[in-house]
VMD Tcl script that draws the C-alpha trace (Angstrom):
set ca {
  {218.95 30.46 -124.43}
  {221.44 32.44 -126.11}
  {224.55 33.63 -124.20}
  {227.87 34.91 -126.10}
  {229.11 32.93 -128.71}
  {226.72 29.68 -128.52}
  {222.96 29.19 -128.05}
  {221.76 26.06 -125.94}
  {218.43 24.23 -125.54}
  {217.97 22.14 -122.53}
  {215.08 19.54 -122.71}
  {213.69 16.71 -120.99}
  {215.07 13.31 -122.16}
  {213.72 10.34 -120.19}
  {214.77 10.33 -116.60}
  {217.75 13.23 -117.71}
  {218.13 15.96 -120.16}
  {219.19 16.45 -123.78}
  {221.32 19.36 -124.39}
  {221.95 21.08 -127.62}
  {224.31 23.71 -128.25}
  {225.48 25.44 -131.55}
  {227.99 28.28 -132.27}
  {231.25 28.97 -131.75}
  {233.87 27.02 -129.70}
  {235.72 28.84 -126.72}
  {236.96 28.01 -123.37}
  {235.18 30.34 -121.68}
  {231.75 29.68 -123.50}
  {232.49 26.04 -122.69}
  {232.61 26.61 -118.69}
  {229.13 28.96 -119.14}
  {227.22 26.35 -120.88}
  {228.44 23.08 -118.61}
  {227.32 25.16 -115.84}
  {224.05 26.05 -117.22}
  {223.60 22.44 -118.10}
  {224.67 21.53 -114.46}
  {222.22 24.05 -112.92}
  {219.31 22.21 -115.14}
  {220.60 18.86 -113.93}
  {220.19 20.03 -110.37}
  {216.99 21.93 -110.68}
  {215.09 18.78 -112.23}
  {216.87 16.03 -110.58}
  {218.28 14.43 -113.86}
  {220.22 11.37 -113.67}
  {221.83 11.51 -117.52}
  {222.41 13.94 -120.11}
  {222.41 13.39 -123.87}
  {224.93 16.51 -124.89}
  {224.93 17.11 -128.97}
  {227.83 19.32 -129.30}
  {227.81 21.03 -132.72}
  {230.04 24.08 -131.94}
  {232.36 24.86 -134.71}
  {235.92 26.90 -134.54}
  {238.99 25.89 -132.91}
  {238.71 23.25 -131.02}
  {239.47 22.75 -127.26}
  {242.88 21.46 -126.67}
  {243.87 19.01 -123.90}
  {244.69 21.54 -121.37}
  {241.36 23.20 -122.48}
  {239.27 20.33 -121.40}
  {241.40 19.90 -118.30}
  {240.61 23.53 -117.15}
  {236.95 22.73 -118.02}
  {236.47 19.75 -116.19}
  {238.33 21.02 -112.92}
  {236.33 24.44 -112.95}
  {233.05 22.54 -112.67}
  {234.08 20.32 -110.03}
  {231.37 20.44 -107.09}
  {228.69 21.60 -109.80}
  {227.13 18.07 -109.58}
  {228.05 16.48 -112.67}
  {229.37 13.39 -111.18}
  {225.59 12.43 -110.69}
  {225.11 12.36 -114.27}
  {225.79 9.36 -117.03}
  {226.69 11.56 -119.87}
  {227.05 11.16 -123.25}
  {228.71 13.99 -124.93}
  {228.17 13.85 -129.12}
  {230.29 15.50 -131.70}
  {228.30 14.62 -134.86}
  {230.77 16.79 -136.75}
  {233.69 14.66 -135.66}
  {235.27 14.21 -132.07}
  {238.21 16.83 -132.61}
  {239.90 16.59 -129.43}
  {236.85 16.01 -127.01}
  {238.26 12.63 -125.85}
  {240.52 14.54 -123.55}
  {236.80 15.45 -121.83}
  {236.19 12.09 -121.21}
  {239.65 11.21 -119.80}
  {239.65 13.98 -117.49}
  {235.99 13.57 -116.52}
  {236.54 10.10 -115.50}
  {239.46 10.85 -113.41}
  {237.20 13.41 -111.72}
  {234.65 10.80 -110.97}
  {232.45 11.68 -113.74}
  {230.85 8.73 -115.77}
  {231.16 10.28 -119.27}
  {231.68 8.94 -122.91}
  {232.13 10.64 -126.08}
  {230.38 9.90 -129.69}
  {230.04 10.83 -133.22}
  {226.49 9.44 -133.26}
  {223.51 10.62 -131.48}
  {221.65 7.19 -131.60}
  {224.56 5.10 -130.32}
  {224.87 7.96 -127.39}
  {221.35 7.24 -126.49}
  {221.38 3.66 -126.72}
  {224.70 3.61 -124.44}
  {222.67 6.15 -121.81}
  {219.66 3.78 -121.63}
  {221.86 0.34 -121.75}
  {225.64 0.67 -121.70}
  {227.58 -0.81 -118.93}
  {227.81 1.32 -115.60}
}
mol new
graphics top color blue
foreach p $ca { graphics top sphere $p radius 0.5 }
foreach p [lrange $ca 0 end-1] q [lrange $ca 1 end] { graphics top cylinder $p $q radius 0.2 }
display resetview
């Protein structure tokens, strides 16, 4: 689905979902694609998410990630085990992991999709 400055594809992946997002990085677009993911997860009864994020441009900073996580409370993301993959480098996405965990969301960030998938299937809970 194409929306704003990004394109997202959400497909089944094991007991969960795999989302692939490309385009330009911005705060509003990030909020929108996370809401799309949350809606798809609720509709499909997903228990995990492998997000491959290939957004380019100015990366979100610490305050942006805090805004994203707090704006998504109540969307059901706390029910998912989330592996957020940034193949082009983590930029500042580690703040997303920190704020997500503080909000009760089980999330980790990775630069490698294979390692992220292994963590989703076999990693500590």
